[in-house]
Phi, psi and omega in degrees: 000131177232156177299324182297316179296318181295318183290341178291345180260135179259129175258123183208171177306140182293130175290126179307332178294344181262011176304316178298322179293322177294320177299317180297322177297318180295318180297316181296328184274324192237356184251150176278352181234125177279359182263005179302124188283154174292128190276012177052249185298326181299331181295327180294334180264008181293292172221137181310141187303327182281002179241023180241141183236145177235148172255124187241129170253097190068234179268355185270130173282117183245357179199159184205147166208165178219159183232107174290141173267104185234188173225164178220135179272119180224120179064027178086006177229153180263131176243152179293129184232137175264123175263101182281128185222157170056050173281104186229145177225139178305142187303324183274003183242010182282164184067027174249002182083012184291316181300317179299321179290324177297317180296317180297318178296324178295321178294320178295320177297316180299316181294319178299326184278350178099008176286138183257347178214148177237141180226154179199163172259119187272142165257335178231084185306325182299321178301314185283328174298319177301330181269007176096005177274157173211154176302130189219008180174181185226156170238117188244126175251117176270146179231130181208158174293133182297337179299335179293338181284342182296341179278359177296149176300150176279142178295138180283332178224077185295145178279173172279134178249141177208167178289146179291136176257113181262135002263006188301329184275350185302316178300329179281331180287322187307309181292331177295314180293319180299319181295324181283344187267007188272041172263157184299128179089343186296148176267152175254158181260123174287170177302320180295321179294320177299317179298317180298319184287322187258354183300117191283342183269354177293132180303331180296335186255013186293339178255022181256152173225141183227137177235154169236151173251144180213154174229125179052038177083359179255130180290127180243356179191161179216141178226130176230126181231153176235159177237146176218161181295149179273157178296157177305136180091347178277122186275354176287160186283320181204167170258139185248136175234128175278103181289324179195139175215123179217145181210153180265351179213161187295319181299320177294317179302313179294319181299319181290320178293330176290332172297315178299316182296335181296350180268010188302327185284343184237359185227124183273337185224136172238128180248138177211153178270134181213182182283160174306319169250093188277118182302326181302320183296332180291342183261000182267159178275350180266127179300145184300330183288351177272356185262145175276146176224150173238125182248123178242112180283150173238162183245155179226159179209123177292135183254320181225097188301303185296324180289324177296317180296316181291333187274331183275170177269156183224163177301150183263022182280205183295150178304140183224143175219138178208143179258147180219137170266117185255130176255115178230104186284345183256318183251099186299331182295340179269341188284141176127189182263134183230157172242123179264126176240128180234128179201136175054039176079005180245152177232148178217137178240124181234152179294142173108162181157173182293151179298333183269018181297149174303150181242150183208144176277158188296328177294313178298320178296323179296318178293324176293322184298321179279346183090006182288328184234143177274152178299324181295328176291316179296324177294318179298323180283351182083011180266349170240103188255147175074015181269132175283170176301324179292321178298314181298316180297321179295314180297319178295326181291318185277331182261351182301135184200165173298160179304120179288143180212154176251151171269312186272152173250111186241000000 
């Protein structure tokens, strides 16, 4: 890889005429089938056109990425989050630095748009670490026999269930999903993301089914499930995946899970995304250690340090202040020495501090910021340098949080 080769490629907003070419790049990079068809209307709902970037070598599209406009719950408050997705480069154009330039352009777009943190699912962690990202949370898929769900309590006042009507039900679904998403680290779904997930004509959703629960005309829950073929030798008819389940009350939650449980006679496996400590598992008769899980880590990167600090929630204990020297090789506005002050659940980051302040790279700070990594671990790894025992204890106290996790895979 040379700078000359990288600079020969121009990164700019994706031309809408190149949507099919971008789709082909994604299929070649992430699909097991090169015959996956272009989804026509579904492509328009993939990521909004003004949030997609292309890398061009002359007139040829050789790379692509997109930035979802999302939110993330941190410390009990939601901050604007950029969900970086589909960083792809044509197979014959790799090792030219194109992917790195796409990521940097995505970060610049995110900062311009007001996002304070960016998150992504990595296929090449080294690339993203070079760009300042670090592992900062998990996406967990639990797998269990659907028959185990039959032991759940029955709802005492079940809601009315019906098929989802797209797009009329989307405004009613949004607040239900938002209410369910207020766990530490969780991502929120923008209107564009909701359209992408529930749009029925997208080829991606042809094996999906969606229901809503309602009381007196108000939506109180939503369930989306998919079916897929079973492995050879499996005598069940299909494998079931709960793409999403959210409810505003326990009776609705139970009613929707009983719909899932109703497939027990024809489905051997049910997969669903849940929390590191998933409440559903506590209500089952099967011990959690008997269940299969798949863990997919995601990475985060702070984009705007002072705004991120001001926007998230903080512990409400005694006032605390600590200085940190932050190294950010890509976003100069983050680089330098800062003083963090936390008091009464509010945080403030201001320029300046002693020359002997502890130092940390932006990736390590991002992992600390979400609560995924403890300061003492970063000190042990050498990524938090010059910190006294008191400094480490202070950082662990102000950044300590439950394990951050995502529901969606974007």
